[in-house]
N, C-alpha and C positions, 0 to 999 in steps of 0.2 A: 598572598594570591583572595582575592575578590572575593569575598562568600558566593557560593553557587544560586542561592535562591538571588542574587542579585549584579547576575553579571549583565553584564556592557550589551552593546550590539555587536563594539568590535569584539568584548573578551567569546561573547557567546563566536557572531565568525569563523577564530581564529580553530577555537576548538572542534565544530565543524568541523571545517577543513582539513582538519588532522586530522581528522578519522574519514573524511572520504580520501584523503590523497592515498593513507593509510592501505583502506578496502582497495580504492585502485592499483593499489601495486599487487594482487589479489587475483583480482579481477578485468580480462582486458577484454580490450571490444563492449566495454559496454559504460561510456562514461551515464546515459542518458539513464536507462535504467539505476542505477548508483542514485545519480540525483535522485528520479524520481520517491526511489526505496529513503534514504533518508530525508526527504520534505517529512512525504508519510511515516516517519517514525519522531522528527521532530513538531508531526500537527500529532502524536500521537494517534492514527488513524492506522488502517490495511491498507495493506493490496494486495491484484486479482493478478497474476505476471503471465502473460501465453506466450507464450515463443516455442519451438522444436522442444527436443531433445540436447543435449548436451549444450545446451550455451549461456550453461554458469547461475543455475536458477538456485539449488541446493547451497552453490557452494555461496553465494553472496548472505544464502542468510550464516553459512557456517559460518563467514567471517565478518561477519557483523555482529553473529552474539560473540564470536571471539575475541574482539576488538574493543568491544562495548562488557567484558565480564558478569554476559548473563545467561542465566536460562535459558538453554539451544530447549528443542524435541521440534521430532520429524513424525507424523503420521504421515502410511500410502494406506492413503482414500485404494476398497473398495471394493465389489458388488458385495459383497457376506458382509464388513462392517457396522456395528453396532455404534446409536449410539454414546452409549454405557463404555467402546473402547474408547472416548474420547472425552469425555466429559469424567470416566469413573463414576462406582454404585457404592449399595446398603452391602457391606459381606457382614454374618452372619460368622462370630465370633463363641467359639464355646471355653470359656474358660476353665483347663482341665482340673485346678484344685478345688472351686466352688461348682462345680456344676452348669456355673450362668452361665445362658445364654444373652449375651449383648448383639448389636448390629452396631456399628460403625464404617465411615467413607473411607473408600478406598479412591484417590485422585486417581487422575489420569492424567494422559499426558499436556493437555489441553493445563493448567497447574502449573507453566513453566510464563517467562517472557518473549521470547521471539519460537514463536512455536508457525514447524514450516507446515502445510496441507498439502501435500505435495500430489497432482493427480485429481483435483479435489470436486471436480466432471464425471470419476466414474464412482464414482457413493452416490446410495438410494436418495432423494430429496430428505424422510426423513432424517437419517444420520447426514448431512449437508444443515440441517437447522439445529441438529442439534450446536453448530458455530450462534448460531446468530447472537442468542441469550449473552454467550462469552464476548461474537467479538464489539452487540453495545450497549452493556450492561456491566459489564470488568468482572460477569458474574456468575455460575454456574444454580439453575437450581433442582438438588436429588433430592423425593424424600420427602419434598417439601423446606426442608432444606436450603436456604443457601448459601453459599461456597466460595469467598471472594478470592478474585484473582492475581495473583500477584502483578506486583509494578514496575517500573511498564510492562503492557500487552500490549504483542502486535500481531497477528497476522501475515505470514507472505504464504498465499498459494498458488497454486501452476493450474494450468489446462492446459496440457496440448491441442491446439488447434489441424492439423490432422486426422487425429482417429474419433470418427466417428458414433461407431460402435462399439455396442455398454460402454456407455456415459452418455452419463441426464444432464442439462444444461443446465444450469444456476436460475434456480427462482428470483423477478425482480427482488424480493422482499432482499434476497439474502444479497445478491448483484450492487446496491442500493448498500448496502453496508462497507462497499470498499471503499473509500476515498476515494483514487488511483489504480485504473482500471492500467495494464504500462502494455504493448506491444515488444517485445523481444526481441529482435533483429541480428546477423546474425553479423563476428567481426569483421572487423575491414581485412585486405589482405595480413597491412604491415602487425594486427594487433595478431592475427592470427598466424603469425609467422612466428613472433612472440611465446605462443601460447606450446607454439614445440617446441621452439628452443627451449626452455622453464623445462617439459613433458622429459626433454632428451639431460637433459643435467638434472632432473628427478629434484623439480622443486618448483615445481606443480601444486597450491594445495591442494591435500588427500593424499599426496604422496611421498610425504616428507615425519619422517615419525625419531619416533626420541627425542635429546633433549633444546638438540638445528628446531628445530618445528614449534617453540614453545619462544622463541623473540624475538619481543613483535610488542612499538606501544602499547598501553589503554588508557584509554578510553571511559577515566570511577560513570562509577551510578552516581556523581553526587552533579558533579557537570552532566551528563544526561539531564537532571531534572532540570538543571540551573539553562540545558539548551530550551529543552522545552518549555521553560517557562517563559525565560525569554524571548521569546518566538511571537508571544502573546503582548510582545509591546509593539510591536511590530503596525506601524499607524496604517489603517486603510479609510485613505482619500474615498468622501460622499461621494465626489462626481467617480471612482471606481465602481463603488457595488452600489451605483447605478448604473452600469457595463453590466457586470456582473449579473445585475437583474434584470435584464429585457435582454442578457447575449441566453438568458437560459430558461424566460420566456418565448422567446424566440424561438426555442426548440419542440415545443406544444404549436399545435395542429388548430389547439379551437380557437387557440391567443393574438389578436387584432400584433400581434407585433410579427407573426407565425410569415414568414414569406408567400408568399398566393402558390408560388410556382413547386413551395416542398411539400403542402399542404396533403398532398396526394401520396407525398412517398415517405409519409413522417407518419407509426400508427402511434405510438405515444412522449411527448417527451419530455426529456430531466422534470423533475419534483423540487421545491426549496429545499433537496438536502444537500444537493448538485451547488447551488450558490454561498451553502454554512461549507462546504467544501475545497471551493473553489477558491476560498478568503480563506480559509487555513490554510490548503499548503503553497498560495503565493505566499504566507506570510513568512512560511519555511524557509522556498522559493531566495526569498529578502533579505532577510540575515544572511543563508548559505555565499550571498550576495556581497553582505555591511551595507545592507543597505539596512533605511529606519523604517521605512516606508516600500507600499504596497504601488507600482508603475504595469499600466497597460501592457508592458511590454510583457511581465514575470505573469496575469491570465495568462496574454500568445502562447507561452511556453507549453501551459499543462490542465486549457481551458481542454484539450480532447481528452486526455487522460483523464479528465475528472467530469468528461458527460460520456462519454461514445459507449462504458456501459450501463448509463441510466435512460438514453434511449432509445428508439426500435424501430427500426422500418417495416413501411406495405409490402405487401409479395412486391407488386407494383413495384419500387425503388431498388429491390432484387434483382427482381432484370432485368430491369437498365441502369445496369452497371454500378446502382452508386451506392456509398456507404458511407456511414457515424462521423466519422475522421471529412470527407466533404465538406458534408452538408454542416459540419462545427466549419474547418474553416469560411465556405458558405459568407454561414453567419457571420462568424469575423468581421469578417471588411459591407459589415452592413452597418452594425454594430459601431464601427467604428467612422462610419459617413454620416452615418446620423451625430454621430458626437463625437465630435471635431474634433476637440483635447485632448482624446483618450488614446489615441496615437504617437502624440509626443510625449508621450510616458509625466505620469502625474509627482510629484515632490508634496511628503509631509510641510505644509505651511510654519 
């Protein structure tokens, strides 16, 4: 077999396809969520999932961890959660034999591969910020000592869009750390019928116990490392990069690329990290489709998840029933009109 460190695009596509198919067998009716989560994993980023309870958000993370054979931890965010409950703390130990006292670091649940931050907006801003260094630097600092996190490391954060009481909206700095913000929709009728049928047969994930629940095909950590390395081989044409640059700049009301009709509706737009994120996730999506170059169709598919949490509308925009997704859609069309070659799709030369 080809070494994981030098997986070709075709080999990486086969591995990613197998992983996606395995996850889809356990999570029904959430194809967009599975695709975006897998793109985040391959791009080495984090995902924020917003949706009603019971839409398989937690199940998705458990299934990913099971099929990847990596560590999994879940933190239920509550108002009384402290930063030390996430990253860990220095503990004073007493040696009964010598009577000496010594501090040792007790690792928190953040020291895992896949971390589910459930209802992240229920914790205080102080506690939410404890994840900032971990998400960005892949390490935590406690008592002046830096501790590296295991690799890969990915945060799956969830929040409920319907309950505002007792919640603390995520600050802009933390929102920007998420590669994608995906909106989790209800499953269609056929998928919901399948969910009910699987439950009636005691086959839903979480309802299986004993040896039968352990039978599945696992993607090795070497293959995962190979997938992440292969994503970096996907070519991004200069014209696509210019299109991404102009799209991101058009979200800023002070920029000349922002249409006049949107300037009064947008409070602030996306920063440079948005363009970096778009390139990263579109590379992953191209690889999942077996292509060696990013096309504009990939940008169009992931523009909203990559930008919606990095821009904010004014109160006037909210009153006019405008949404970030509608603005992004309009800016995409405008960008395609200005760059006629983008919509036709670009391949590497």
